[in-house]
C-alpha positions in Angstrom: -7.4 -3.5 16.5 -8.6 -1.0 19.3 -11.9 0.3 20.1 -10.4 3.8 19.6 -9.2 3.0 16.1 -12.3 1.4 14.9 -14.2 4.6 15.9 -11.9 7.1 14.2 -11.7 4.8 11.2 -15.6 4.6 11.1 -15.9 8.3 11.2 -13.2 8.9 8.5 -15.7 6.4 6.5 -18.9 8.5 7.5 -17.1 11.8 6.5 -15.5 10.0 3.3 -19.3 9.6 2.3 -20.8 12.7 3.4 -18.2 14.5 1.0 -19.2 11.9 -1.5 -22.7 12.6 -1.5 -22.3 16.1 -1.6 -19.9 16.1 -4.9 -21.4 13.4 -6.5 -25.1 13.8 -5.8 -27.1 11.4 -7.8 -24.8 10.0 -10.4 -25.9 7.5 -12.9 -22.6 5.4 -12.4 -21.6 4.6 -9.2 -18.1 3.5 -8.0 -17.0 1.1 -5.6 -15.8 4.0 -3.3 -19.1 5.1 -3.1 -20.3 2.2 -1.0 -16.7 1.4 0.8 -16.9 0.6 4.5 -14.1 0.4 7.2 -13.6 -1.8 10.2 -12.8 -4.7 11.5 -15.4 -7.7 10.2 -16.3 -11.0 11.9 -18.9 -12.8 10.1 -22.5 -14.0 11.9 -22.0 -17.5 11.3 -19.8 -18.0 8.5 -16.2 -17.7 7.9 -15.6 -15.2 5.2 -14.3 -15.5 1.7 -13.7 -13.2 -0.7 -13.4 -13.8 -4.4 -12.1 -12.0 -7.2 -13.0 -11.6 -10.7 -11.6 -10.3 -13.9 -12.6 -6.7 -15.6 -15.7 -6.3 -16.9 -17.5 -4.2 -19.1 -19.2 -1.1 -18.4 -21.8 -0.9 -16.2 -25.8 -0.9 -16.3 -27.3 2.6 -14.9 -27.7 2.4 -11.6 -28.3 5.4 -8.8 -26.5 6.0 -5.9 -27.7 5.6 -2.7 -28.2 8.4 -0.1 -26.3 6.8 2.9 -28.0 8.3 6.1 -26.5 6.1 9.1 -29.2 6.3 11.7 -28.7 5.9 15.4 -30.6 2.7 16.4 -30.2 -0.6 14.8 -32.0 -1.7 11.8 -34.9 -4.3 12.6 -34.1 -7.4 11.4 -36.6 -9.7 9.8 -38.2 -12.2 11.9 -36.6 -15.6 11.1 -34.3 -14.0 9.0 -31.0 -16.3 7.8 -27.4 -15.3 8.5 -26.7 -16.4 5.4 -28.9 -16.7 1.7 -27.9 -18.0 -1.8 -29.0 -15.3 -4.2 -31.3 -17.0 -6.7 -32.5 -16.6 -10.7 -35.6 -13.8 -10.4 -34.5 -12.9 -7.1 -34.9 -9.0 -6.5 -32.9 -6.6 -4.9 -36.6 -5.5 -3.2 -37.1 -9.4 -1.8 -33.9 -10.1 -0.6 -33.4 -7.0 1.1 -37.0 -8.5 2.8 -35.6 -11.8 3.4 -33.2 -10.0 5.9 -34.6 -6.9 7.1 -37.8 -5.8 8.7 -38.2 -2.6 6.5 -36.5 -3.3 2.9 -36.3 0.3 2.5 -33.2 0.5 5.3 -30.9 -1.7 2.7 -28.4 1.1 2.5 -28.2 1.3 6.1 -26.9 -1.5 6.5 -24.9 -3.1 2.9 -21.6 -3.4 3.2 -18.8 -3.8 -0.2 -17.1 -6.3 0.3 -13.4 -4.9 -1.3 -12.2 -8.6 -2.7 -15.3 -8.5 -5.3 -15.6 -6.8 -8.6 -18.4 -4.5 -8.7 -19.5 -5.0 -5.4 -22.4 -3.0 -5.2 -24.0 -5.8 -7.9 -25.3 -9.2 -6.8 -25.4 -12.3 -9.3 -27.0 -15.3 -8.8 -25.1 -17.9 -6.7 -23.7 -15.1 -4.6 -23.9 -16.2 -0.9 -25.1 -12.7 1.6 -24.2 -13.2 5.0 -24.7 -11.4 8.4 -21.3 -9.8 9.5 -20.5 -7.5 12.6 -18.7 -4.5 11.9 -17.2 -2.1 14.6 -19.9 -4.3 16.7 -23.0 -3.1 14.4 -25.0 -5.6 12.1 -23.9 -5.4 8.0 -25.3 -7.5 5.5 -22.4 -8.3 3.0 -21.4 -10.5 -0.2 -19.5 -13.4 1.8 -18.9 -15.3 -1.2 -19.0 -14.2 -4.9 -20.4 -16.8 -7.7 -19.1 -18.4 -10.7 -21.3 -15.6 -12.5 -18.6 -13.6 -11.3 -15.3 -16.2 -12.0 -14.1 -17.9 -14.8 -10.5 -19.0 -15.8 -10.1 -16.6 -18.4 -13.0 -13.9 -18.9 -16.6 -13.2 -17.6 -18.8 -15.5 -19.0 -22.2 -13.7 -17.7 -22.6 -10.3 -18.7 -23.4 -7.5 -16.3 -27.3 -7.6 -17.2 -27.5 -10.6 -15.4 -27.1 -9.1 -11.9 -30.1 -9.1 -9.7 -32.4 -5.9 -10.4 -33.9 -3.8 -7.7 -37.5 -4.7 -9.3 -39.3 -6.7 -11.5 -38.3 -5.7 -15.0 -41.5 -7.8 -16.5 -43.7 -6.2 -14.6 -42.8 -2.7 -15.6 -41.3 -3.6 -19.2 -44.8 -3.3 -21.1 -45.5 0.0 -19.3 -41.9 1.8 -20.1 -42.9 3.1 -23.8 -46.5 3.2 -23.3 -46.7 7.0 -22.8 -49.9 6.4 -19.9 -49.4 9.8 -18.4 -47.5 12.8 -20.4 -46.2 15.3 -17.7 -47.3 18.5 -19.2 -43.6 20.0 -20.0 -42.7 16.2 -21.2 -45.7 16.3 -23.8 -44.9 19.8 -24.9 -41.2 18.6 -25.6 -42.0 15.3 -28.0 -41.8 15.1 -31.1 -45.0 15.8 -33.6 -46.7 14.4 -36.7 -46.5 17.2 -38.9 -48.1 16.1 -42.2 -49.1 12.8 -43.9 -47.1 12.2 -46.9 -49.6 12.3 -49.9 -53.0 13.3 -50.0 -54.2 11.5 -46.2 -55.3 13.7 -43.4 -54.9 11.3 -41.5 -52.3 7.8 -41.0 -52.2 4.3 -40.3 -50.0 1.4 -40.9 -48.0 1.6 -44.3 -48.1 5.5 -44.6 -45.3 7.4 -44.2 -45.7 11.0 -42.3 -43.3 14.0 -41.8 -42.4 15.1 -38.0 -41.0 17.7 -36.2 -38.6 17.7 -33.3 -36.9 14.4 -33.5 -33.1 15.0 -32.5 -30.2 12.8 -32.3 -32.0 9.6 -33.6 -30.8 7.3 -36.6 -32.3 5.7 -39.6 -34.7 2.6 -38.7 -34.5 3.9 -34.9 -38.4 2.7 -33.5 -41.0 5.3 -31.8 -44.4 4.8 -30.2 -46.8 7.4 -31.7 -49.1 8.4 -28.7 -52.4 10.6 -28.8 -52.3 13.6 -26.2 -55.5 12.7 -24.4 -57.4 14.5 -21.7 -56.1 16.5 -19.8 -55.6 15.8 -16.0 -54.9 17.9 -13.1 -53.5 17.7 -9.5 -56.7 16.8 -6.8 -54.4 18.6 -4.4 -54.2 22.3 -5.9 -56.3 21.4 -9.2 -53.4 22.5 -11.6 -52.6 21.2 -15.4 -50.0 18.5 -14.0 -50.0 16.4 -17.7 -52.1 14.6 -20.4 -53.4 10.9 -20.4 -51.4 8.9 -23.4 -52.9 7.1 -25.9 -50.7 4.6 -27.6 -52.3 4.1 -31.3 -48.8 2.9 -33.2 -45.5 2.0 -33.8 -43.1 4.1 -36.2 -39.8 3.8 -37.5 -37.5 6.8 -38.5 -37.2 6.6 -42.4 -35.2 10.1 -42.9 -33.6 12.1 -40.6 -34.0 15.9 -41.0 -36.4 18.5 -39.9 -38.6 17.4 -41.3 -38.0 14.0 -40.5 -39.9 11.0 -42.1 -41.3 8.3 -40.4 -43.4 4.8 -41.6 -46.1 3.6 -39.5 -45.1 0.1 -39.1 -48.3 -0.7 -37.0 -51.8 1.5 -35.9 -54.3 0.5 -33.6 -56.3 3.8 -34.5 -55.4 6.1 -37.1 -52.8 8.6 -36.4 -53.7 12.6 -36.4 -51.8 15.7 -37.2 -50.1 16.6 -33.6 -49.8 13.2 -32.1 -46.7 12.8 -30.2 -43.9 10.4 -30.6 -41.9 8.5 -27.5 -38.9 6.0 -27.9 -39.8 2.4 -28.4 -37.2 1.8 -25.7 -37.2 4.1 -22.2 -34.0 4.1 -20.1 -35.0 3.0 -16.8 -32.2 2.2 -14.2 -33.0 -1.3 -12.5 -30.0 -1.2 -10.1 -30.8 0.9 -7.5 -31.4 0.6 -3.8 -34.5 0.9 -1.5 -34.7 3.4 0.6 -37.4 6.2 2.9 -37.2 9.8 1.0 -34.5 11.9 2.1 -37.8 14.8 2.3 -41.4 14.6 3.7 -43.8 13.2 0.8 -47.8 13.7 1.0 -49.2 13.3 -2.2 -51.7 11.2 -3.7 -52.0 8.1 -7.0 -53.5 10.0 -9.8 -53.7 7.1 -12.3 -53.0 3.3 -12.5 -51.9 1.3 -16.2 -54.6 -0.6 -17.2 -57.3 1.3 -16.2 -58.3 -0.7 -13.5 -60.5 0.3 -10.2 -58.5 -1.5 -7.7 -54.9 -1.8 -7.5 -52.5 -4.8 -6.3 -49.2 -5.9 -6.2 -46.5 -5.5 -9.2 -49.0 -2.8 -10.6 -47.4 0.4 -11.8 -49.2 3.9 -10.4 -48.9 7.6 -11.5 -48.6 10.0 -8.7 -48.8 14.0 -8.2 -45.1 14.1 -6.7 -41.5 14.3 -8.8 -38.5 15.7 -8.6 -39.2 18.9 -7.7 -40.8 17.8 -4.5 -37.8 16.0 -3.7 -38.6 12.4 -4.9 -36.3 10.4 -6.7 -35.5 6.7 -8.0 -35.6 4.6 -5.1 -37.4 6.0 -2.8 -40.2 3.9 -1.1 -43.4 5.1 0.2 -46.5 4.0 2.1 -50.2 4.0 0.4 -52.9 4.7 2.6 -56.7 4.3 1.8 -58.2 7.4 2.2 -60.3 8.1 4.8 -64.1 8.7 4.0 -66.3 11.5 5.6 -69.2 9.5 7.6 -71.9 11.0 9.1 -72.4 11.1 12.9 -75.8 9.9 13.7 -75.2 10.2 17.3 -73.8 13.6 17.7 -74.7 15.0 14.6 -72.6 16.4 11.5 -69.6 14.2 9.7 -66.5 12.8 10.3 -63.7 11.9 8.8 -62.4 8.0 9.8 -58.6 7.8 9.6 -56.2 6.7 6.7 -55.6 3.0 6.7 -52.0 1.9 5.5 -52.7 -0.6 2.3 -49.1 -1.2 0.6 -46.0 0.1 -0.5 -44.6 1.5 -3.6 -41.2 1.9 -5.3 -40.5 4.7 -7.3 -38.7 3.9 -10.4 -39.3 6.8 -12.4 -39.6 10.2 -11.9 -40.3 13.7 -13.7 -40.6 17.3 -12.5 -44.4 16.8 -11.2 -45.2 13.1 -11.3 -43.6 9.8 -10.8 -43.9 6.4 -11.5 -44.1 3.6 -9.1 -44.2 -0.2 -8.7 -46.9 -1.4 -6.1 -44.2 -3.9 -4.0 -46.7 -5.1 -1.5 -50.5 -4.5 -1.3 -52.0 -5.5 2.0 -55.1 -3.9 1.1 -57.1 -2.6 -1.8 -55.6 0.0 -3.4 -57.2 3.0 -5.3 -56.8 6.1 -7.3 -56.2 9.3 -4.8 -55.5 7.1 -1.9 -52.7 8.9 -0.1 -48.9 8.6 -0.3 -46.3 9.2 2.7 -43.0 8.4 3.9 -42.8 5.0 5.2 -42.8 4.5 9.2 
């Protein structure tokens, strides 16, 4: 293929990606076309071998990456391999860090292999390799694993695909509430009255509830007490409340009011306490990337109430979708510099903020977001600063 034709194909590809992003936005079910690439491919050290698989069931929730091609090559990690065999327990973040110095550049260089079913999903046993497309380095799936192939039918469900972040590290958090954004708290179902002559309720009691929609009998909920208000440290506006998990409940009767049965409790439930679904939908298949807008905020809470925050802990930040954050965005954390006394010239001076780690966003609301600490190079604290990675 001639150089001019390659450039034309690459221009057409860029145009199609731009149009798809404009029309689709943050689709929850990206198709392989959204990741399609054109151009000639040569492997860095191996011969590409494609694989075909049988049709699969519906894909798990995922987010379509914002593909903004950068002008300069993406820096590769020191000592990077030319090929990597995906292992059970790997995350996309781990794999991206194996090849790239900065894992959030993954969408910039990921190349879809058109010979593989669900090419944007990665499975244990897949072989990923560095390739050259129109003279630029890309990463692609050069050989699909047996997880994708079978003589008769797929033998491993889509849920076995590699997730972007470790699910086990956020599973306990997902339904605990932790911080309730104000608009979220106002919209949640609430306890109206205990059945019988009880002012408070505990395990074994039934309670009437208002606000439950689109639920079925036996659906499970967590009961959360709305605790102290939480104010934005930057502008002192109320952004939410501390949520205190006090028990679990099962829906016994639908309607308005509905009836729930408290199945367990750590303390008494009182009227006005809120219900949160026992399972919270959090997409785990998305691409890490740098935010599309400038972010400058702070950590306002940490799950578990610890004072120093380390790797794989969940934190809450005072920036959300209204600030341009979305699932998959990566932020750098900076220890907020102290204001110290200058004993030589007099007065005070603020020492510089120092980078302390990296956070990936996995759930957003209007004014707050939840993120997982992916790297912690130094101690991280509540009220430390979050900014775009550099």
